[in-house]
N, C-alpha and C positions, 0 to 999 in steps of 0.2 A: 510422339515418342514411340519407337518400335520396341516390340516386346519379343523376347526370346522365352520360347516355351520349352521346359525340359521334362523329362519323367522324373517323379519324385526321387526315385533311387539314384539317378544320375545327379540330380541337384544336391541330395543330402550326402551322397558320397563325397561330393567337393567340399560341403559345409564340415564334415566331419574331418576331413583330410587338413583344411585349414585350422579347425580348432586344435587337431593334435599338433600342428606346428606352432601352437602358441599365439595364433592371431584371433582376433575379435572378427565375427562375421555379422552382418546385418541382413536379416531375412524378412521377408513380407509375410503377413500373417493372413491365413483364411478361416472361414468358419466362425461361428457363434461361441464355441465353448469357454471362451475366456472374458466374454461381456460380464460386467460393463467395463472392465479395467483394460483390457486390450480388445480393439475392434477389428475384426477381419476386413480387408479390403481398404482401411484406412491407416493402420498403424504398422509399423515396423518394429521388430525387436532385435537389439544388438545381444549377441550371445557370447560366451567365452567357454573354454572346456570345463566341464564339470569335474573339478577335483574333489571338492567337499560338498557335501549336500546337506541342507538343514531345513526344518519345517518352514514354510512360506517362500521358499525358493520357487521360481517358476523355472521349470525345466524342459528341456527337447528331450524325448525318450521315444524308444520303439516299443510298439505294443501291438500283438496281434497282426504283424506285418504292415502296420502303418506308423508314420511318423506323428507324433503328438506333442503339443506343448501345454502343460497344465501345472497346477500348484500343488507342491508337497505339503500333505497334511501332516503325516508323522512318519517316523522311522522306528521300527520295531523288529527285533531279532534279524537284523541284516535285510530286511525288506522294507520298500519305500511305498507308502500309500499316497496316491496322487488323485486330484480332482480338479476339473476345471471349475473356474469360478462362476460360469455361466451353466453349470450342470447342477441340478438339484439332487440327482440320485445316480448312483453308478460311480465306482471307484475303480482306478487301475492299482494294481499291486505288481511291483517290479523289483527286480534286482538291481544294485547299483551299476552293474555292468550295462544294463540296458538304458543308461542315462548318459547323454552324450554331451549336452551343452546346457548351461545356465544363463538366463538372461540376466544382464547388468543394466539395461536401459531399454526403455520404450520410447519410440519416437512418433508422437501424435502427428498424424498426416506427413510424416517424414521430417518433420521441423521441431517441434516443441519436445525437448528432453525430459523425461519422467523418470525418477529414481523409482523402480517398485519397491523397494525396501525402505524408503523413508518413513518416519515415524507416522507421518499423515497418512501416507498411502496403506500402511500395515493397518493403522487403527481404521481405515475405511474397509479393508480387506475384511478384518475380523468381525465389524458390525454386518457386513453383507453376509458372511458365512453363517452367523447367528440368526438369520432370517429362516434360514432351513428351508423348507418346501415353498414357503412363501416367494422365495426368489423366482419361482417357476412363473408366477402369476405377474410379477414385476416386470420380468423379461418379456413376457408375452406383450404386455402394453408397451413397453419400451420398443420393441421390433416393429410394432404396429403404428408408431406415430408417423405422421405423414412426412417429416423431413428425414425420417430413417428409411422409409422404404425404398427409396431411389438408391442408396449405397448398399442395402442388404440385399436387394433382390435384382439389381440391373448391373453388379460387377463381376459376374460369371460365377459366383459362389452357388 
């Protein structure tokens, strides 16, 4: 299969344009910051325009000149505090106008549909978040399992 490589700004300009038109957009995911719930290089995410944001939403936002997809922790005084599931420290605080899309579905390997807001998924997310700093060590082990090394390190991430 041929790949078309675009600069992030060009790609996301088109994503935002489609979201503004009311379309759903499916995008590939890169990186490790949403492990274990979204796997870069394996999963894709279906987005819709972010009209209302709530805690636990997975959102696409612009932060320090970069496009990021992380989970909303809480909203207070008009500011949204966000953190990646695979990030044990460090949070982003943004205004609602910096949030462009909201994930409505995760496609595992482009096929199996996962509702990120089902009771079962949110139960797992909340247990995971409750592990705090221990997540760092679990993710280290996870990323170094033999069957994970190939896709984590050989897919151009």
